[in-house]
Each structure stands twice: as structure tokens, then as C-alpha cells.
C-alpha positions in Angstrom: 5.5 4.6 -20.3 7.0 2.3 -18.4 10.1 3.1 -16.0 12.9 0.8 -16.6 15.0 -0.2 -13.5 18.6 -1.3 -13.1 17.9 -5.0 -12.7 15.1 -6.2 -12.8 13.9 -9.9 -10.8 13.3 -11.3 -14.5 16.5 -11.0 -16.4 17.6 -12.9 -13.3 15.8 -15.3 -14.2 16.8 -14.3 -18.1 20.5 -15.1 -18.0 19.3 -18.6 -15.7 17.5 -19.6 -18.7 20.0 -18.0 -21.2 22.6 -20.2 -19.7 21.2 -23.5 -19.9 19.0 -23.5 -23.1 21.2 -24.8 -26.0 19.0 -26.4 -29.1 20.3 -27.7 -31.5 19.7 -25.1 -34.1 22.1 -23.2 -32.7 24.9 -25.6 -33.6 26.0 -23.6 -37.1 24.8 -20.2 -37.1 24.8 -18.9 -40.4 27.0 -15.4 -42.0 24.0 -13.6 -42.7 22.2 -14.5 -39.3 25.5 -12.8 -37.7 25.4 -9.6 -40.2 21.4 -9.0 -39.8 21.8 -9.4 -35.7 25.1 -7.1 -35.8 23.2 -4.4 -38.0 20.5 -4.7 -35.7 22.2 -4.5 -32.5 24.2 -1.6 -34.0 20.9 0.5 -34.6 19.6 0.2 -31.0 22.9 1.7 -29.2 22.5 4.3 -31.5 18.5 4.6 -31.3 18.4 3.9 -27.1 22.2 4.0 -25.8 22.5 6.9 -23.1 25.5 7.8 -24.4 24.7 8.6 -28.6 29.0 9.1 -29.8 29.3 5.9 -27.7 27.0 4.0 -29.5 27.8 5.4 -32.8 31.2 3.8 -32.1 30.3 0.6 -30.7 28.4 -0.2 -33.9 30.8 0.8 -35.8 33.6 -1.7 -34.0 31.2 -4.9 -33.9 30.7 -4.0 -38.2 34.4 -4.1 -38.4 34.8 -7.4 -36.6 32.1 -8.8 -38.3 34.7 -7.9 -41.5 37.4 -8.8 -40.0 36.1 -12.5 -39.0 36.3 -12.3 -35.3 33.0 -14.1 -34.9 33.2 -16.1 -37.6 34.5 -19.1 -34.5 30.9 -18.7 -32.7 28.7 -21.6 -33.6 26.3 -21.4 -31.2 24.1 -18.5 -30.1 26.1 -18.7 -26.3 29.6 -17.7 -27.2 28.3 -15.7 -29.8 26.5 -13.3 -27.6 29.8 -13.3 -25.5 31.8 -12.1 -27.7 28.9 -9.6 -28.7 29.0 -8.7 -25.1 33.2 -8.7 -24.6 33.6 -6.4 -28.0 30.6 -4.0 -26.8 32.3 -3.7 -23.8 35.9 -2.9 -24.9 34.2 0.2 -26.1 32.0 1.7 -23.7 33.4 0.0 -20.8 29.7 -0.3 -19.8 29.2 -3.4 -17.7 25.6 -3.0 -18.1 25.4 -4.0 -21.7 25.2 -7.8 -22.4 23.9 -9.9 -25.3 22.4 -13.0 -24.0 20.2 -15.6 -25.7 16.5 -14.8 -25.4 13.7 -16.5 -23.3 10.7 -17.7 -25.3 9.2 -15.0 -23.7 11.4 -12.4 -24.0 11.8 -12.3 -27.9 9.9 -11.0 -30.5 8.0 -13.4 -31.8 6.6 -14.7 -28.1 3.2 -15.1 -27.6 0.3 -13.9 -25.2 0.8 -17.4 -23.7 4.7 -17.4 -23.0 4.5 -13.9 -22.2 1.8 -14.7 -19.2 4.2 -17.9 -18.0 7.2 -15.0 -17.6 5.4 -12.8 -15.2 3.8 -15.7 -13.2 7.9 -17.1 -13.2 9.1 -14.1 -11.8 5.9 -13.3 -9.6 6.8 -16.7 -8.3 10.6 -15.9 -7.8 9.4 -13.1 -5.7 7.5 -14.7 -3.0 9.4 -17.6 -3.1 12.6 -15.2 -2.3 10.6 -12.9 -0.5 11.6 -10.2 -2.4 15.2 -10.4 -2.0 15.0 -9.7 1.9 16.5 -13.1 2.6 17.0 -13.5 6.2 17.4 -10.6 9.1 18.6 -11.7 13.1 20.3 -10.6 16.1 23.8 -10.4 16.7 25.4 -10.7 20.0 25.9 -7.0 20.7 22.0 -6.1 19.7 23.1 -6.1 16.9 21.0 -6.1 13.4 22.0 -7.8 10.7 19.9 -8.3 6.7 20.2 -10.3 4.3 19.6 -8.3 1.3 19.8 -10.2 -2.5 17.5 -7.5 -4.1 15.5 -4.3 -4.6 12.4 -5.0 -5.8 9.4 -3.0 -7.0 8.1 -0.7 -4.1 4.6 -2.1 -4.3 6.1 -6.1 -3.0 8.8 -4.5 -1.7 7.8 -2.2 0.7 5.7 -4.0 2.9 8.7 -6.9 3.5 11.2 -4.2 4.1 8.9 -2.7 6.8 8.7 -5.8 8.3 12.2 -6.4 8.6 13.3 -3.0 9.8 10.4 -3.4 12.1 12.9 -7.2 13.6 15.6 -4.6 13.5 14.3 -1.7 15.1 15.9 -2.0 18.3 19.4 -2.5 17.4 22.5 -0.6 18.7 24.4 -0.7 14.9 22.9 -2.4 11.9 24.3 -3.7 9.2 23.1 -4.6 5.6 24.9 -7.6 3.8 25.0 -6.3 -0.1 27.7 -8.8 -0.9 24.8 -11.3 -3.2 22.9 -8.1 -4.6 22.7 -7.7 -8.0 20.2 -4.9 -7.8 16.8 -3.8 -8.5 14.1 -1.1 -8.6 15.6 2.8 -7.6 12.7 3.2 -6.6 12.9 0.2 -4.1 16.8 1.8 -2.8 14.9 5.3 -2.1 12.8 3.8 -0.1 15.1 1.5 2.0 17.4 4.8 1.9 14.8 6.8 3.4 15.0 4.7 6.6 18.2 5.9 7.6 17.7 9.6 8.0 15.0 11.8 9.1 15.8 15.0 7.0 14.9 15.4 3.6 17.9 14.2 1.5 19.1 14.5 -2.1 20.1 10.6 -2.9 20.6 10.3 -6.5 19.5 11.8 -9.7 18.9 8.9 -12.9 19.5 10.6 -16.3 17.7 9.2 -19.9 19.0 9.7 -23.7 15.0 9.9 -24.1 13.1 13.0 -23.5 16.2 14.3 -22.3 15.1 14.4 -19.0 16.3 13.8 -15.4 14.7 12.0 -12.4 15.5 13.1 -8.8 15.4 10.8 -5.6 14.7 12.5 -2.6 14.5 10.6 0.6 11.0 10.0 1.6 8.9 11.2 4.4 6.6 8.9 5.2 7.2 4.9 5.5 5.3 1.9 6.9 7.7 1.4 9.8 9.7 4.2 12.2 13.0 5.7 11.0 16.5 5.0 12.5 18.4 7.7 11.9 20.9 8.1 14.7 21.7 4.0 14.6 24.9 3.2 13.1 25.1 1.2 10.0 27.4 -0.8 8.4 27.0 -2.6 4.6 28.7 -5.0 3.2 30.2 -5.2 -0.2 31.5 -7.6 -2.8 33.2 -7.8 -6.8 29.4 -8.8 -6.5 27.7 -6.2 -5.6 25.7 -4.4 -8.5 23.9 -1.3 -9.6 21.0 -0.5 -7.5 22.9 -2.2 -4.1 25.7 -0.4 -5.2 23.4 3.4 -5.7 22.6 2.8 -2.0 26.3 1.9 -1.1 27.4 5.4 -3.0 24.8 7.0 -1.3 25.1 6.0 1.7 29.2 6.7 1.8 28.2 10.0 0.5 26.4 11.2 2.7 28.7 9.9 5.1 26.0 8.0 7.0 27.6 4.5 6.9 30.5 2.6 6.7 31.3 0.0 3.8 32.7 -3.2 4.7 34.3 -5.6 2.3 35.5 -5.2 -1.5 35.2 -3.0 -4.3 31.6 -3.4 -6.2 31.1 -4.4 -10.0 30.9 -1.1 -11.4 27.8 -0.7 -13.3 25.9 2.3 -12.3 23.5 3.1 -15.9 20.4 1.5 -15.7 18.4 0.2 -18.6 16.5 -2.2 -19.0 16.4 -6.0 -21.4 15.9 -5.8 -25.5 15.1 -8.4 -28.4 17.1 -8.0 -30.8 15.6 -11.1 -32.8 13.5 -14.1 -32.2 17.6 -15.7 -30.7 19.0 -13.2 -28.9 18.1 -10.5 -26.8 20.5 -7.4 -25.4 20.6 -4.7 -22.0 21.4 -1.3 -22.7 21.6 1.0 -20.7 19.1 3.9 -21.3 20.3 6.2 -18.6 22.6 7.5 -16.1 23.5 8.0 -12.6 24.2 11.5 -11.4 25.2 11.8 -7.7 24.6 15.3 -6.3 27.7 15.3 -4.2 30.3 13.6 -6.4 28.1 14.8 -9.7 29.6 11.3 -11.0 28.4 7.9 -10.2 30.5 4.9 -9.7 30.8 3.6 -13.4 33.2 1.4 -14.3 35.5 2.2 -11.5 33.1 0.4 -8.6 32.3 1.8 -4.8 35.4 1.1 -3.0 34.9 0.3 1.0 36.5 2.5 3.8 37.5 -1.1 5.4 38.9 -3.1 2.7 38.8 -6.8 2.9 37.7 -9.9 1.7 34.0 -11.0 0.8 34.4 -13.5 3.2 35.7 -11.3 5.9 33.6 -8.7 5.8 31.1 -9.9 7.7 34.0 -10.6 11.2 35.3 -7.3 10.5 31.4 -5.6 9.8 30.4 -7.0 13.6 33.7 -6.1 15.3 33.4 -2.8 14.3 29.4 -2.7 15.2 29.9 -3.9 18.4 32.2 -1.5 19.1 29.5 1.3 17.9 26.7 0.2 19.2 28.4 0.1 22.9 29.0 4.1 21.7 25.3 4.7 20.3 24.1 2.9 24.3 26.1 5.6 25.7 24.7 8.7 23.6 21.6 7.4 24.2 22.0 7.2 28.2 24.0 11.0 27.8 21.2 12.2 26.3 17.7 10.6 28.2 18.9 10.9 32.1 18.9 14.1 32.4 15.4 14.3 31.0 14.3 11.6 33.5 16.4 13.2 36.3 13.9 16.1 35.8 11.0 14.2 35.4 11.7 13.0 39.1 12.5 16.9 40.2 9.3 17.7 39.8 7.7 15.0 41.4 9.2 15.3 44.3 7.7 18.8 43.6 4.5 18.4 42.7 1.3 20.3 44.0 -2.0 19.6 43.4 -2.5 22.6 41.1 1.3 23.1 39.9 1.0 20.1 37.1 2.5 22.2 34.4 6.3 22.0 35.2 5.9 17.9 35.2 3.8 18.2 32.3 6.3 19.8 30.3 9.2 17.4 31.2 6.7 14.2 30.3 6.0 15.8 27.1 10.3 16.3 26.6 10.6 12.6 27.2 8.2 11.6 24.8 9.4 14.0 22.5 12.5 12.3 22.8 10.5 8.4 22.6 11.6 7.6 26.2 8.2 7.6 27.4 5.4 7.0 25.7 1.5 6.5 26.5 2.1 2.9 28.6 6.2 4.3 30.1 4.1 7.4 31.8 0.8 5.1 33.2 3.1 2.3 34.4 5.4 5.7 36.2 1.6 6.7 37.7 0.7 3.0 39.1 4.6 2.7 40.7 3.1 5.7 42.7 0.0 4.3 43.2 0.9 1.0 44.5 4.3 0.5 45.3 4.8 4.1 46.8 1.1 4.8 48.6 2.3 8.3 47.0 -1.3 8.7 45.5 -1.5 12.4 46.0 1.8 11.7 43.1 0.0 9.1 40.7 -2.8 11.3 40.4 -0.4 14.3 39.1 1.3 11.8 37.0 -2.1 10.9 35.2 -3.8 13.5 34.2 -0.5 14.8 32.6 -0.9 11.5 30.7 -4.6 13.2 29.6 -3.3 15.9 28.8 -0.3 14.5 26.2 -2.5 11.8 24.8 -6.3 13.3 25.7 -8.2 10.6 23.5 -6.8 7.5 25.8 -9.6 5.9 27.2 -7.3 4.2 29.2 -5.6 7.6 30.4 -8.3 8.6 31.7 -10.0 5.6 33.2 -6.0 5.7 35.6 -7.1 9.2 36.2 -10.1 8.5 37.7 -8.5 6.0 39.4 -5.9 7.6 41.3 -9.3 10.2 41.8 -11.0 7.5 43.7 -8.4 6.8 45.6 -7.7 10.9 47.2 -11.3 11.1 47.4 -12.8 13.0 44.4 -15.5 10.6 43.3 -17.2 12.8 42.0 -14.5 14.1 39.3 -13.6 10.6 39.5 -16.9 9.5 37.7 -16.5 12.1 34.6 -13.6 10.4 34.3 -14.2 6.8 33.9 -17.6 8.5 31.9 -15.1 9.5 29.5 -12.8 6.9 29.0 -16.1 4.5 28.3 -16.9 7.5 25.7 -13.5 7.6 24.0 -13.7 3.4 24.8 -17.0 3.4 22.4 -15.9 5.5 19.9 -12.5 4.2 19.0 -13.9 0.1 19.7 -11.8 -0.5 22.5 -11.6 -3.5 23.8 -11.7 -2.5 27.0 -14.7 -0.9 26.4 -16.3 -3.7 29.2 -14.0 -3.2 32.3 -14.9 0.7 31.7 -17.7 0.8 32.2 -17.7 -1.8 35.3 -15.1 0.6 36.7 -17.6 3.4 36.4 -20.9 2.0 37.6 -18.7 0.7 40.5 -18.0 4.5 40.9 -21.2 5.7 40.3 -22.5 3.4 42.7 -19.8 4.6 45.0 -20.8 8.5 44.5 -24.9 7.8 45.6 -23.8 6.2 48.6 -21.4 8.7 49.6 -22.9 10.2 52.6 
């Protein structure tokens, strides 16, 4: 069964087309058409709406309003659809439930060609609009900013998300702008949320009436980019923030992972899908409901209330002000965390002796685990002692440790060999140059020829050694 999502992109097109497409035949709707539409709509609600009792009440209400002549004044499809939406929502209070004109490809009589054209329109919309990722930039103060307008399905959205999150990866605080985000795929909400947690977290659940089933959404362990579990996060909201965008905001708020800034959101928490009533009208029927694992409820009808309330227009300025301070505090915490690790490394360097590299190795491993130093960073430190400080024995110890931490790196063995050669250990240097060539060949390393040249020079030197 195809999974229904919060606010699919084709629904955006559906609304756009329905708002523009009024035909001459809509000028005078017949009483029979209105009656048949309401009967079919009531039947669909009772069959599919997530709250059966509410569906029955809505069905009864619509029929009473029809008998009372409430819809007599509606002489075109657009006004009739709006009236049906208003009357249905007066009972359900459900902002997802909407009746709209059906584009040809959504109607019951849609041809294969019309359906294909619709699919192509969706694909083009996603391509042109970068599946909702509108912009990313770096604001003063090393603040990352992401303007996100929708949550596409992960098949299309995840690679783009990975690219944009990589652009923001070195930020000291991040602002995600959802002020113009109407929602989308719950799986994509799950994917983006996962970037901001380094442990398994239950984000949200969706209960569906059909099958009486509940689907849980937990943070994902593996993504296409580096996670940012500690970076200060701010989310911008407006009264246009809706559905899946509200879920992202609510998830982050209830997990105390982000600060929300802006206006109370639209208040649509019940997922569903657009379905044709007849050839002219369709309805979005919520077939499920969101259940937050912490509050045991959701934001339907009330919206998500930000911690920092301000107008949508002023939200970015206010969030930036807060983010600048948070970024400064974040940098200070990083310094306090990393400084002792580096001090320990340099303390071990001052007392390292041949054959006593164990403590230096332990200290360097800690810096790698903290993502403070990597292979290149350690290698650079080795050359600093070899070239600048003229301490080849210390450099040898550093390069040796790098081969222990990164044993499959050809470059690590090549650098280690260079230090060994500088210390007159030609035989051992040749062994490591050979190891570098072996690893480079196995890994298709672009520096293979350079490593082979270094090996030959070392071998020639070893042969000519008196």
C-alpha cells in the first residue's frame, strides 16, 4: 500500500491549479450534483477519516446544511468547495480536511496521459525548487542559515539535504527557516531531525485508522553526512508553517533540542491524502493522527507555540541575535573541551623517547575520537617537528603513532619512512616506503608514483650505504 504523506507536493500544485481553473460549466451547479457530491463526501469520510464518530457527525451536518439551503448560493465549483470545507471544518476543526477542484489528472476519469503529465509536473516542480531546499548561507558570527520550503520524499530529498547540511557543517549555530514550509513527507522530517541527535530518539508516531496500526519514527543512525548533535539550533515559524514542518518544530521543541522563534504555527497534525469525490472535486482526508511520545498528543488545531514569540517578519533578526550569543558560548565550550586534550598531546611530545610512544599514542587517539585531529592534522604536526623545530626523533614518534591510528593509510607510512630516513634508519624506512606503495596500489591512490619514487630513492640509499 502506498504510504500517505502530510502535504505532498502534488497537493501544492493541486491547490494552485484549482484556484486558477474555473470553467464555463461551473457557472450553475445543479441541485442533483450538490446532493450527490455531499452523499459521496460523507461516505468517504465515514470510510476513511481517522475519527469515525467525527466523520459521522460531519456527514450528518453536511446533509442538514444541504436541506437547509446553505449551499444554494454556491453557483460555481470554487465557492461550493470552499463552503464544503468551511462546513466540514466547523465540525472536525481539522485544518487538513479541504475540498478543492480536481485537476484533470486527479479526477476519477483521469486518463493515463493526464496521470503521467501530473507525475512529470511533480518531478519538474521538485527539480526546479530543489525539493524544498531553497537557500543556505553563512551569516555573520558563523551562523548557518537554511531556508526550507518543504519535506520531499527521502529518495529525492535526502541527497539534497546531505549537500546542504555539509555546507552548514562547520557552523557554530544553525537557523532553519520554516516560515514558508507547508509540510511534506514524515520520513524526510525524520531524516532531517536525525542530523541533530547522536543517540536513538523516538521523535513521533503516526496512528492510522486503516489497519488500526501505529508507525513509530526514531532518529536514524546512518545519514549521508556528519551529524551535529551539539550545535545550537533555532527554528523559525509562522502561521503558515504547517503539517510536517510543524512536526519538525514540535519534535525539536519537545526534545528540548531547539529554540523556536516566530509565530504559532498553523495547527495541522493529521496526515492523509487527496482523494477524488467525483470528476470535478477532490478532498484531502486525514486518515491518521500524530502522537508525540513525550506529550502523548499533537498540535492539531492549536499549533506549535514558539519559546520566543515575535512576528514572522522579525523572526530571523531575533533568532540571529540569539544565535550569535549561542555560537559564542558554543565556541567557548569547544575550547574548554579540546584544550586539555591538546595540552596532554604536547606534554607527551616533550617527554617522548624511542620505544615509549604508548602515552603519546593514547593522547593522540583521544584527539581523534573528539574529532579534534585527524590523519592530516597529525601528519602536519609531524612535519612541524621535522621541518620547523628540527626534532626528527619527536617527528618519528608522531608519524609512528599516525600509522597505528590509520594503519591503512599509504601517506602515513610514507611520512613515517621519511622521518626514519632522517634519523638514519634506512632499512626500516625502506620497509615503510614499501608498505606505502603496497597500500597505495591496493587503494588506487593517486600518489602511487610519488611513493614508488620515494621507495626507489630509499632503496638506492640503502644499497649504497657503507
